C-alpha positions, 0 to 999 in steps of 0.5 A: 479631732472631732467628737462622736456619739455611739452605742456599743451594745450587747458585748461583755463590757469590761470597765476595769474599774468594776466587774464585767457586765454581760450583755452590756452597753457603752454609750458615748455622746459628744466624745465622752462616756455617758453610761455603762451597763445593761438597759442603757437607753440610746438616744435617737440618732446615735448609731448602735454597734452590735457587740454580741459575743465580743469583749468591750474594753477601754483602750490600752495604754503604753506607759513607756515607749518611743513611738514617734521619736524612734520611727520605724523604717526611717533609720537615722532620719527618724531616730530622735530618741537621745540628745547625747551631747550633754549628760543633763538635758532636762530641757529637751522635750519628746513632744518636739520630735514626735512624728504622728505619721510613724507606722508605730501609731497604726500598729498600736491601734491594731493592738488595742493601744490607744494612748502612749507615754512617749519618753526620751531615751536612756543615754543620759543621766537626765534625758528630757521631758516625756509626754502623754498622747493619743495614738491618732491625729494629724498633729501632736498638739491635737493628740496631746493628753499631758506635757510634760508627763514626767522627766526621764532619767537613767541609771546603770549601763546606758549612761555609763557606756555613752559617756565612758566612750566619750571619756567624759563624766559620768563613766561610772555608776557613782558618776551618774548618781553624782550628776543627778544629785548635782543637778537637783541641788542646782535646781533647788538653789534656782527655786530658792532664788525665785522664791526669795525674789517673789517674797520681796515687795514688788518694787524691790524684786529683780528678775532671775534669769530663766534656765530651762533645765532647772525649770524642768527639774524644779517641776520634779522637786515641786512634785508637779511631774514624776521622775521616770527612772530607767533602771534594771538592777536591784542595786540601781533601784536602791540608788533611785530610792536613795536619791528620791528620798533625799530630794523628796520627789515622786518616783516611777521605776521604768523597766525594773528587771530586778524590781522583784528583789526589792519589791517590799521596799517599793511597796512600802513607799507605794512606788509603781514599776513599769515593767518590761520589755519582756520579749527580749533576749538577755542582751546585757548584764542588767537583763540577767534576771529578766523573766515573765514571772517577774510581773506576777511577783511584783503584783503579789508583793503589793507593787502597782505595775504597768507593762511596757514594750519599750517600743520599738524594742518590742513592737507596741502591738505586742503589749497585750501578749506580754500581759498574756504570757505574764498571766501564764507565768503567774500574774492574775488576769484582772491585774494584767488588764489593770496593768494595761489600762488603769494603772498606766493611766494613773502613773502618767496622770491621765486617769481622769480621762482614760484607763477605764469605762466610766461616765465622764471619761473619753470615749476611747473604746476597743471591741475585741473578738474575744478575751484580749488575753487570748492570743487568738483574739484580735481588735475588731473596732477602735473608737477614739472620742466616740469616732471610729478610727479603725475597723477589721470587720470583714476584711483587712484593717481600715483606718479612718482619715487623720483629723 
């Protein structure tokens, strides 16, 4: 993707990492943010966008979605979310199934979402490797931010149902937990064999046969990537905490419908929760306690939160509206914006590039007609690496050509 230069001037700049700047300027040069503030000198030849009366923010980040692997309007042909042929598929990678032409990417940008962490589904106890990418580009490799960005796992109803219907292990919660623990034990043994051989004099070393499943699990054990734990009920969250304490990896709770019931435990261990989707009905037992008040309860307890649509469960362009309604039910507005920007950037490991408007970060900037937490506000312009990729000024939305 090409890199651009632009000055977005005169708006209410919300850097997220600091207080808003009234009448501020965001200067992007060669794809990176060069300056943020008032009285920012604009070099000759850099186009200036008048943002007077507008709000200027970093692009939002969907920290848990299936855009590109669960394509819209494609049916069976576009559904590549779950490899439900084996309970342990740590070796499969979301990056290998993402279609950049999925309509969901356009919807994301129209909703101010410029980056997404794409997860495999929750049909398996261990489902595969996630990846973080930007929402515009010709190929996934051009869009990529980080891969793998985590390893997906699921507790609760989904894997229990999938393998129970196949009359295979695991068909119970205790079976799901046992499968996960067994896989980690195997991975630990694999790492021990690798370390033992590496410790020998070079002439005496013997090759250890590669195992892609155990390599992926080894990245979790070595804390190179986080364990992305799908769970809703409080008892399943307790199981996630128990297993992570046993094996010592970095844990992220995905969904966390009942996380507020154990918020003190999560806060004490500094475990973040990617909460949502929040616009669904209570379609299964695990969602009995779903509430728009829960994000506020978690944040008040000191838990770091991000908000998810779980696209396509809820359309990705509604991400900001979930935050808006969470504010209506008690979430602090500043925390709500952090839950869409800097918090998910940190959770998925891309905060050095995205999540706030700071010098040195990527020039991924969105101009809103007003406060994005106001349901009447809309995205008017979106810039990625300083290049304008979307405009809705003066008519129907227009996207740039894919790079």
